[in-house]
N, C-alpha and C positions, 0 to 999 in steps of 0.2 A: 194840862191839856187832856191827859188820860182820865183824870178824875172828872173833868167836865163831860167828856164823851160817855163815861160810865154812869154818872149820876144825873145828868141833864138830858135825858132821853127816855122815850117810851117806845114800845113796839110799834105804835101807830106812827110816831114821828120818824122812826127809822125806815119804815116801809115807804112813807111819803117822801122822805128825803132821798132815798135810793132811786125812786122813780123820777124825781125832779132832776137829780144830777145825771141820771142815765139819759134823759131827754136833752139835757143842756150840753153835756161834755163828751158823750160817747158817739162817735161817728158810726161805729159798728156795734150792734146790739149783742150783749152777752146774756145768755139765758141758761137755765139748768137743763134744757132739752138738748143742748149741744154737748159734744164730747169735751173732756177736760183739756185735751190738746188744742181744740178749736178755741175754747174760751181763753186759754193762756195766750195763744197767738193774737187773738183779737184784743186782749187786755194790753199786750205790749204795743200793738199798733195804735190803740187809743191813747195810751200813755205817751208814746213817741210824739203824737200830734200835739198833746197838751204841753209837753216839754219844749217842743219846737216853738210853740206860741209864747211860752215863758221866756225862752232864749231870745226871740225876736224883740219882745218888749224890753228885755234887759239891755240889749244892744241899742235900742232906741233911747232908753234913759241915759246910757253912757254917751251917746252922740249929742243929746240935748245938753248934758252937763259939759261935755268937752267944748262945744261951741257956744257955751254960756247963754243958752235959751232958758234962763232961769224962771221967767214969768210963766212960760208954758209948763215947765217941769214942776214948779211949786204949785201951780194951779191944779195940775193933774194929781199930784201927791195929796194935796188937801182934799180934793173931791173924793179920791179913792178912800182915804182914811175916814172921812166923814160918813160915807156910805157903809163902809165896813163896820165902824163902831156903832152907827145909828141903826142901820137896817139889819145887818147880820147879827149884831149884838142884841138888837131888839127881838129878833127871832129866837135867839138863845134864851133871853130873859122870859119871853112869852112861854116857851116850853117849860121852863122852871116854874113859872106861875101856875100853869095847868097841872104839872106833875105834883107839886107840893101844896097846891090849893092856897096860894098866897092871896091875901086880900088887898086889891089895888083897883082903883077906878081907871077908866080909859084916859082921862085927862092927866092924872098923875103918871101913868105909864109913859105917855108921849113926852111929857115934861122931863121925866127922868132920863129917857133915852136922848132927848135933845141936849140936855145939859151934859150927859155922859160923852156924847160925840163932840160937842163944842170944846169942853174942857180937855178932851183928849187931843184934839187938833192943836189947841193952844200949847199944851204941854210938850207935844212932839215938835212942832214947827216954830213956835214963838220962843218958848223956854225962859224968857227973861222973868225973873222973880218966881219961877216955878222950881221947887226942890227937885233934885236929880232923881230921887226915888219915885216921885210921881211920874216923871217922864219914863223911867224904866218900867214902872207898873203898867203904863199904857202900851209900851212896846211889847211886853210879855203878854198883856191881855189881847193885843192884836193877833199874836201868834196862836193863842188859845182859841180865839174865835175862828180863825182860819182852819185850825186843826179840827175843831168841832164840826165845822161845815164839811170838810173833806172826809170825815169819818162816815158820811152817808154813802160813799162809794161801796159797791159790792166787794166781796172778798177778792175776786180776780183782779178787779181794777185797783183796789187798795194796795195789794202787794206788788203788782207790776209798776204802778205809779211810784211807789216808794223806792223800788230799785232804780227806775229811770231818773228820779229826782236826785238820788244819791250819786249816780254816775254823772249827771249834769252838774251837780255841785262840785264834784272833783275836777271836772273839766273847766268849769267857770272860774275856779279859784286857783288851780295849780298850773294849767296850761298857759303858755305865753300869750295866746290870743283870747284867753278867757275874759268875758265881760266884767265879772266881779273883780278880778285882779286888775284890770284896766281902770275900773272905777276907784279902787283903793289908791292906785298910783296917782290918778288925777287929783283926788281929794287930799293927798299928802303933799302936794306942791305948795310952795309958799304963797303964790298968787291965786290959789284955788278959791273959787267963791264958796261961801258958807252954804251948806245944804243939810240942815238937821233932818233926821228921820230916815236918811238913807243907810246909815251905819249905826249899829248898837254900840254904845260906849259904856265902859265900866271902869271905875277907878280901882286900882290895886291898893290894899291896905298897907 
């Protein structure tokens, strides 16, 4: 993820990405004209709003899984994964094409991203006949694409969001009422429905 952020970016894409994320995810505007204390406080407030939205969506996923609303859950997960791999992955690939002046026509670009997204969805959610390393490649690739996209936050938002997400992860996994802990417990039951893509699985040598 760090290599992608470093080598698949330009000054123009960083500036455009920061403006886009600021308009989409920041309720309170952070600017260099404000004091450091003000920017820090607004960063924490914006990050808290984002983390609350993530927490609410996570609890919704847990409830859908608990009450076996699998069609809704699987449909949402497939749609989200397809958009992430195809659209956000396409943006990342487009930046790489422009930066390194790769030769590719429009049709080949769209066909490549279409196949990348479809194969990714099949590898993560269908899995039958797909090698484990392909599935793990797409799960890691999904994390890289998300990290690349979130790298467009300005410095104040990036650090405050990192702190808030770390605290949220601790609460979600370690506390008795944590949604991720509840999800793991539900999926570990004998009669639990199969839901690939929710948890990363790795085999020990």
